C-alpha positions in Angstrom: -115.1 63.7 33.6 -114.9 60.1 32.8 -114.9 57.5 35.5 -112.2 54.9 35.8 -114.6 52.3 34.6 -115.5 54.2 31.5 -111.8 54.5 30.7 -111.4 50.8 31.2 -114.1 50.1 28.8 -112.7 52.4 26.1 -109.3 50.7 26.4 -111.1 47.4 25.9 -113.2 48.5 23.0 -116.7 48.5 24.5 -118.8 47.4 21.6 -116.7 44.4 20.9 -116.9 43.3 24.5 -120.6 43.7 25.0 -122.1 43.4 21.5 -120.7 40.6 19.4 -121.7 37.9 17.0 -122.1 34.8 19.3 -121.7 32.1 16.5 -118.5 33.9 15.2 -117.0 34.0 18.7 -118.0 30.3 19.3 -116.3 29.3 16.0 -113.2 31.4 16.8 -112.8 29.6 20.2 -113.3 26.2 18.7 -111.0 26.7 15.7 -108.2 28.2 17.7 -108.5 25.8 20.6 -108.6 28.8 23.0 -108.9 28.1 26.7 -112.3 29.5 28.0 -112.3 31.0 31.5 -115.3 32.4 33.5 -114.2 35.2 35.8 -116.5 35.4 38.9 -118.2 32.4 40.7 -121.7 33.6 40.6 -125.2 33.0 39.3 -124.0 34.4 36.0 -121.2 31.9 35.8 -123.7 29.1 36.2 -125.8 30.6 33.4 -122.7 31.0 31.2 -121.7 27.4 31.8 -125.2 26.2 30.6 -125.2 28.4 27.5 -121.6 27.4 26.5 -122.6 23.8 27.0 -125.4 24.4 24.7 -122.8 25.5 22.1 -120.6 22.5 22.9 -117.9 24.7 24.4 -116.0 23.4 27.3 -114.9 25.8 30.1 -111.5 25.2 31.3 -111.4 27.3 34.4 -113.5 29.4 36.7 -111.5 32.0 38.6 -112.7 34.4 41.3 -111.0 37.5 43.0 -111.8 36.3 46.6 -108.6 34.7 47.9 -110.8 32.7 50.4 -112.7 31.0 47.7 -109.6 29.7 45.9 -109.4 25.9 45.8 -113.1 25.5 46.8 -115.5 23.8 44.4 -118.0 25.7 42.4 -120.2 23.8 39.8 -117.6 21.0 39.8 -114.6 23.3 39.2 -111.9 24.1 41.6 -111.8 27.9 41.8 -108.6 29.4 40.6 -106.8 32.6 41.2 -106.9 35.2 38.4 -103.2 34.6 38.1 -104.0 31.4 36.1 -104.6 33.7 33.2 -100.8 34.4 33.1 -100.2 31.0 31.7 -101.0 32.3 28.1 -102.9 35.6 28.1 -103.1 35.5 24.2 -104.7 32.1 23.9 -107.5 32.6 26.5 -111.0 33.9 26.2 -112.4 35.4 29.4 -116.2 35.9 30.1 -116.9 38.3 32.8 -119.5 36.7 35.2 -120.3 39.5 37.5 -123.0 42.2 37.6 -120.4 44.9 38.7 -117.5 44.6 36.1 -115.2 47.4 37.1 -113.0 45.5 39.5 -112.7 42.6 37.2 -111.8 44.9 34.2 -109.1 46.4 36.3 -107.6 43.0 37.0 -107.8 41.9 33.3 -106.1 45.1 32.3 -103.2 44.5 34.7 -102.8 41.0 33.6 -102.8 42.2 29.9 -105.6 39.7 28.9 -106.7 40.6 25.3 -109.7 38.5 24.6 -112.5 39.6 26.9 -116.2 39.5 26.6 -119.3 40.1 28.7 -122.1 37.5 28.7 -124.7 40.0 27.4 -124.8 38.7 23.8 -124.2 35.2 25.0 -127.3 35.2 27.1 -129.4 37.2 24.6 -128.7 34.3 22.0 -130.3 31.6 23.9 -133.6 30.7 25.4 -132.4 30.9 29.1 -135.5 29.0 30.4 -134.7 26.0 28.3 -131.3 25.1 29.8 -130.2 23.2 32.8 -128.2 24.9 35.5 -127.4 21.8 37.6 -123.7 21.1 37.7 -121.8 18.6 39.9 -125.0 17.3 41.3 -126.0 20.6 42.9 -129.5 21.6 42.6 -130.5 25.2 41.7 -133.3 26.8 43.5 -134.1 29.5 41.1 -137.2 29.9 39.2 -137.6 31.0 35.5 -138.5 34.4 36.8 -135.4 34.6 38.9 -133.3 33.7 36.1 -134.9 36.2 33.8 -134.4 39.0 36.4 -130.7 38.0 37.1 -130.0 38.2 33.4 -131.9 41.5 33.0 -130.0 43.1 36.0 -126.7 41.8 34.5 -127.6 43.3 31.1 -128.5 46.6 32.7 -125.2 46.9 34.6 -123.2 46.5 31.3 -125.6 48.8 29.4 -124.6 51.6 31.7 -121.1 51.7 29.9 -122.9 52.0 26.5 -124.8 55.0 27.5 -128.0 53.1 26.5 -129.5 53.9 30.0 -128.6 56.4 32.6 -125.4 56.0 34.2 -126.8 56.3 37.7 -129.8 53.9 37.1 -130.9 52.2 40.3 -132.8 48.9 39.6 -133.5 46.4 42.5 -134.2 42.8 42.1 -136.9 42.6 44.9 -138.3 44.1 48.0 -140.1 41.9 50.6 -143.0 43.9 51.8 -143.8 42.4 55.2 -147.4 43.1 56.0 -147.8 40.9 59.1 -145.6 38.8 61.5 -148.5 36.4 62.0 -148.6 33.1 60.4 -151.2 30.2 60.0 -148.4 27.8 60.5 -145.6 27.6 63.0 -142.7 26.1 61.3 -139.7 25.6 63.7 -137.2 26.1 60.8 -138.7 29.2 59.0 -135.9 31.1 57.5 -137.7 34.3 58.0 -137.8 33.5 61.7 -141.6 33.7 62.1 -141.3 30.8 64.8 -139.8 33.3 67.3 -142.6 35.8 67.4 -144.7 35.4 70.6 -146.6 38.7 70.0 -146.7 39.1 66.1 -147.8 42.5 64.8 -149.3 43.7 61.5 -147.8 46.4 59.5 -149.2 49.8 60.1 -150.5 50.6 56.6 -150.1 54.4 56.8 -146.4 53.9 57.7 -146.1 51.2 54.9 -147.6 53.3 52.3 -145.4 56.4 53.2 -142.2 54.4 53.2 -143.1 52.6 49.9 -144.0 55.9 48.2 -140.6 57.3 49.2 -138.7 54.3 48.3 -140.3 53.9 44.8 -139.8 57.7 44.1 -136.1 57.3 44.3 -135.5 54.1 42.4 -135.7 53.5 38.7 -137.2 50.0 38.8 -137.9 47.1 40.9 -138.6 43.7 39.3 -140.7 42.3 42.2 -142.4 43.5 45.3 -143.0 40.5 47.3 -146.0 40.6 49.7 -145.5 38.2 52.6 -145.5 37.6 56.2 -146.1 35.3 58.0 -149.1 34.4 56.0 -150.2 37.6 54.1 -153.8 36.4 53.7 -154.1 36.6 57.5 -154.4 40.4 56.8 -158.1 40.9 56.4 -157.7 44.0 54.2 -154.9 42.7 52.1 -156.8 44.0 49.0 -155.9 47.6 50.0 -152.1 46.8 50.0 -152.3 45.0 46.7 -154.4 47.7 45.0 -151.8 50.3 46.2 -148.8 48.2 45.0 -150.0 47.6 41.5 -150.3 51.4 40.9 -146.6 51.9 40.9 -145.4 52.2 37.3 -141.8 51.2 38.0 -142.7 47.9 39.5 -142.6 44.7 37.4 -144.6 42.2 39.5 -146.4 42.1 42.7 -146.0 38.5 44.0 -148.1 37.3 47.0 -146.4 34.5 48.8 -148.7 32.1 50.6 -148.7 28.7 52.2 -152.1 27.4 50.8 -154.0 27.6 54.2 -156.4 30.4 53.4 -158.6 31.2 50.3 -159.1 34.8 49.8 -162.6 36.0 49.1 -164.6 39.2 48.2 -162.4 42.2 47.6 -159.3 40.3 48.6 -159.8 37.9 45.8 -160.9 40.6 43.3 -157.6 42.4 44.0 -155.5 39.4 42.7 -156.9 39.8 39.3 -154.7 42.6 38.2 -152.3 41.7 35.5 -149.2 42.5 37.6 -150.2 40.2 40.5 -148.9 36.6 40.7 -149.9 34.3 43.7 -147.0 32.0 44.6 -148.1 29.0 46.5 -146.0 26.8 48.5 -147.4 23.1 48.7 -146.8 21.7 52.2 -149.1 18.7 51.8 -151.6 18.2 54.4 -150.5 21.4 56.2 -151.5 23.4 53.2 -155.1 22.4 54.1 -156.8 24.7 51.5 -154.2 24.2 48.7 -156.5 22.6 46.2 -159.4 25.0 46.9 -157.0 28.0 46.5 -155.8 26.7 43.2 -159.4 26.0 42.0 -160.4 29.5 43.1 -157.5 31.3 41.4 -158.2 29.3 38.1 -161.9 30.0 38.0 -161.2 33.7 38.5 -158.3 33.9 35.9 -155.7 34.7 38.3 -152.1 34.1 37.6 -150.3 31.8 40.1 -147.4 29.5 40.5 -147.3 26.4 42.7 -144.3 24.5 44.0 -143.2 21.9 46.5 -140.6 23.9 48.3 -137.0 22.9 49.2 -135.8 24.0 52.7 -132.3 24.5 53.8 -131.0 24.6 57.4 -131.3 28.4 57.5 -133.9 29.2 60.1 -131.9 29.2 63.3 -129.5 31.4 65.2 -125.9 30.6 65.4 -123.0 32.5 66.7 -119.5 31.7 65.5 -117.2 34.3 66.8 -114.3 32.8 64.9 -115.6 33.8 61.5 -113.1 36.0 59.7 -114.1 39.1 57.7 -113.3 37.1 54.6 -115.5 34.3 55.6 -118.4 36.8 56.3 -117.9 38.4 52.9 -118.0 35.0 51.2 -121.1 34.0 53.2 -122.9 37.3 52.2 -121.7 36.8 48.5 -123.2 33.3 48.3 -126.4 34.1 50.0 -129.4 33.4 47.8 -131.1 36.6 49.2 -128.4 39.0 49.2 -130.2 41.1 46.5 -133.7 40.9 48.2 -134.2 44.0 50.5 -136.9 43.6 53.3 -139.2 46.4 54.3 -140.4 45.9 57.9 -142.1 48.6 60.0 -140.7 51.5 58.1 -137.3 50.4 57.8 -135.4 48.8 54.9 -133.0 45.8 55.6 -130.6 43.9 53.4 -132.3 40.5 54.0 -135.2 38.8 55.8 -132.9 37.3 58.5 -131.3 40.6 59.2 -134.8 42.3 59.3 -136.4 39.9 61.6 -133.4 39.2 63.9 -133.1 42.9 64.4 -136.8 43.3 64.9 -136.7 40.5 67.6 -133.6 42.1 69.2 -131.8 38.8 68.8 -128.6 40.4 67.4 -126.7 43.5 68.2 -128.0 46.8 66.8 -126.0 48.0 63.8 -127.1 51.2 62.1 -125.2 50.6 59.0 -127.3 47.4 58.3 -130.7 49.3 58.1 -132.1 52.4 56.4 -134.7 54.4 58.4 -136.7 55.6 55.5 -138.3 58.5 57.3 -135.0 59.9 58.5 -133.6 60.8 55.0 -134.7 63.2 52.4 -135.1 61.7 48.9 -131.7 62.8 47.5 -129.9 61.2 50.5 -132.1 58.2 50.4 -131.3 57.4 46.7 -127.5 57.8 47.4 -127.7 55.6 50.7 -130.0 53.0 49.0 -127.5 52.7 46.0 -124.5 52.2 48.4 -126.5 49.8 50.6 -127.7 47.7 47.7 -124.5 47.6 45.6 -121.6 48.0 48.0 -122.6 46.1 51.2 -120.1 43.3 51.7 -121.6 41.5 54.7 -124.0 42.2 57.6 -123.9 41.8 61.4 -126.5 39.3 60.9 -124.3 37.1 58.9 -122.4 36.3 62.1 -125.6 34.8 63.6 -127.0 33.1 60.5 -126.3 29.4 59.5 -126.0 30.6 55.8 -128.6 30.6 53.0 -127.2 29.3 49.8 -127.8 26.2 47.8 -125.0 24.3 49.2 -126.5 24.5 52.7 -127.9 21.0 53.8 -131.5 20.3 53.0 -133.8 19.6 55.9 -137.4 18.4 56.2 -139.9 21.1 55.4 -142.5 22.7 57.7 -142.0 20.8 61.0 -144.4 22.5 63.4 -143.9 23.7 66.8 -146.9 24.3 69.2 -145.4 27.2 71.0 -143.1 30.1 69.7 -139.4 29.3 70.2 -137.5 31.2 72.8 -135.1 33.9 71.4 -131.6 32.7 72.3 -129.3 35.0 74.2 -126.3 35.5 71.7 -124.7 38.6 72.9 -124.5 40.7 76.1 
């Protein structure tokens, strides 16, 4: 039996929408003076803007299905309702800028828009790493690796409709593998809430391995397993964790996130030499007291690494705005820069690091639908629940206690230290 989405794609001529000659389409747009519309205010829309700019094509409108977002500014554009397409449906070219295209296809069919394309061929035609994604003075906090994964996930979702991959494929962007709550720094604005742990614990490795085995057995692929804490190199036998993670065949990279305070030695250093491993170093100046020693050691041993001066937003504190509407919570979740990064903490899987640590600290109300207890499900049920959890979740209880984590959130000074753990605020009865 065909799904509604499959029927929609057939009505729209699948191959023409997904696989097309980019130069032919660009010439058609320019010669006919068609209006160009991006449907979906998303990372993919930002990428599409950059590629079209490369081809000297101006975008006329960006529209979005969310009523709450209409009239707000995205990349210098005032977001419009899809009804804008009714002005002249035969002289408009729409690019779908969303990873899950079914709802957009439904809307476009109802509006009788004829010229509809995915961005798959558009992205494939260009060196995405060479483009600028800054619009309207807003900086983009995504690395080349993030962009590559976003585009690959987008391509994967569209390829389901071409039968080029399994229709029920489950590919994840990233999983944070939290191996310790301890950190060698105590940043009062840490967005992962390490500043609130007064008695930090390390992961129980037998539990960690059991839950990872189960998760990795029910998904098709994960682009990145992110080893972090706290400071992961505070775990003396971190080599055992890394040696375990690189063995999973359906894992793209194992990335160890560190603040540059500890230089691994012996077996811990040796484990980083695997070709799957990348060490991601945040440079906090004098606070990263072994930054240069760490870089030198990695270079001497031929270990892949990336180093950056981080940008922080005001995302590491608890707030509680009881006046947020459901639509506002949905928009907040949609704009969050980690809404596709799951967090594995003490045998449970959460939808974001704030939700994970806020729940672990008992700082927010318990909400069973915001967490997956890995051990409580068999593999068949886990795959189903994980798929729904990753793809269909619209907001979390934690969103009501978070200050937001998107690239429009105000910048703050990085890594301001506190001598003592911060008290957990009482936000609910």
